[in-house]
C-alpha positions in Angstrom: 66.5 28.6 10.7 67.9 32.1 11.5 70.1 32.6 14.4 70.3 36.0 16.1 73.4 37.1 18.0 72.7 40.5 19.6 75.4 42.9 20.6 78.4 41.4 18.9 81.6 42.9 20.2 83.1 46.0 18.3 85.8 45.1 15.8 84.3 41.7 14.8 84.1 41.2 11.1 81.6 39.1 9.2 84.3 36.6 8.5 85.1 36.2 12.2 81.4 35.6 13.0 81.2 33.0 10.2 84.2 31.2 11.5 82.7 31.0 14.9 79.5 29.5 13.5 81.3 27.1 11.4 83.4 25.9 14.4 80.1 25.4 16.4 78.8 23.3 13.4 82.0 21.0 13.3 83.5 21.0 16.8 86.9 19.5 17.1 85.6 16.3 18.9 83.4 15.5 15.8 84.6 12.8 13.3 86.3 14.4 10.2 83.3 13.7 7.9 80.6 16.3 7.2 77.6 16.9 9.6 75.3 17.8 6.8 74.9 21.3 8.3 75.1 24.4 6.0 75.6 28.1 6.8 73.4 29.7 4.0 74.0 33.4 5.1 76.0 35.2 7.6 75.4 38.9 8.0 76.7 41.5 10.4 74.1 44.2 11.0 75.2 47.7 12.0 72.5 49.8 13.8 73.1 53.5 14.2 70.7 55.3 16.6 70.5 58.7 15.1 69.2 60.3 18.2 72.0 59.2 20.6 74.7 58.5 18.1 75.1 54.9 19.5 76.2 52.1 17.3 75.3 48.4 17.8 76.3 45.3 15.9 74.3 42.1 15.7 74.8 38.9 13.9 72.2 37.1 11.7 73.0 33.7 10.5 71.0 31.2 8.4 71.9 27.6 9.4 70.2 24.5 7.9 68.8 22.0 8.8 66.9 23.3 11.7 68.2 20.6 14.0 71.7 21.8 13.4 70.9 25.4 14.0 69.5 24.4 17.4 72.8 22.8 18.3 74.7 25.9 17.1 72.5 28.1 19.4 73.2 25.8 22.4 76.9 25.8 21.6 77.3 29.6 21.1 75.0 30.9 23.9 77.2 32.1 26.7 80.6 31.7 24.8 83.1 34.5 24.9 84.1 36.4 21.9 86.8 39.0 22.1 86.4 38.9 25.9 82.7 39.6 25.9 80.0 36.9 26.5 77.6 36.5 23.6 74.1 35.2 23.5 72.5 33.2 20.6 68.8 32.5 20.1 66.4 31.8 17.3 65.4 34.8 15.2 62.0 36.1 15.6 60.6 38.5 13.0 58.4 41.0 14.8 57.5 43.0 11.8 54.7 40.8 10.4 51.6 42.8 9.8 48.4 40.8 9.2 45.0 42.6 8.8 46.6 46.0 9.8 47.7 44.6 13.2 51.2 43.5 14.2 51.3 39.8 14.7 53.7 39.3 17.5 54.9 35.9 18.7 52.9 34.2 21.5 53.7 35.7 24.8 55.1 39.0 23.5 52.7 41.9 24.0 54.6 44.9 22.7 57.3 45.6 20.2 60.4 47.5 21.6 61.2 49.1 18.3 63.1 52.5 18.6 62.6 55.3 16.0 65.4 57.0 14.0 67.6 54.0 13.3 69.9 53.5 10.3 70.5 49.9 9.5 73.2 48.6 7.3 74.2 45.0 6.5 77.8 43.9 6.0 
C-alpha cells in the first residue's frame, strides 16, 4: 500500500523520511523480533510550480503488507517532523482514465490538478 505524506518540511532528505517510517514500523515498545512489515520504496517528490516559483515536497512510501501500512499511517498522522506537524494517508491515484473519462475515487467529484508543474523524484 502506498502512503502519501503531503508537505514534508524543507530540508528533509529521503533517508530522514525512510528512518521515520521504519521507526513507525518498529516502535521501541515492540519486541526485538521482526514485525514482517517491509518498506519497498521511499521517495521524496519535489514539485515546482513554474507559474509561482513555489516548491513543495511530498513523501510517497510503499509499505507491505497493507495491515502494517495502515498502522504506519495511524502512527505518523499528526506527528511532528522538524517542528512541523505532518499528515499521512493512503495514496489515491487520481489519474486513472477509463473510457476517455477520469475515474476519480468515490465521493471525489473534481480533480484539483494545477498546470505548469515540474515534478522530480529523489
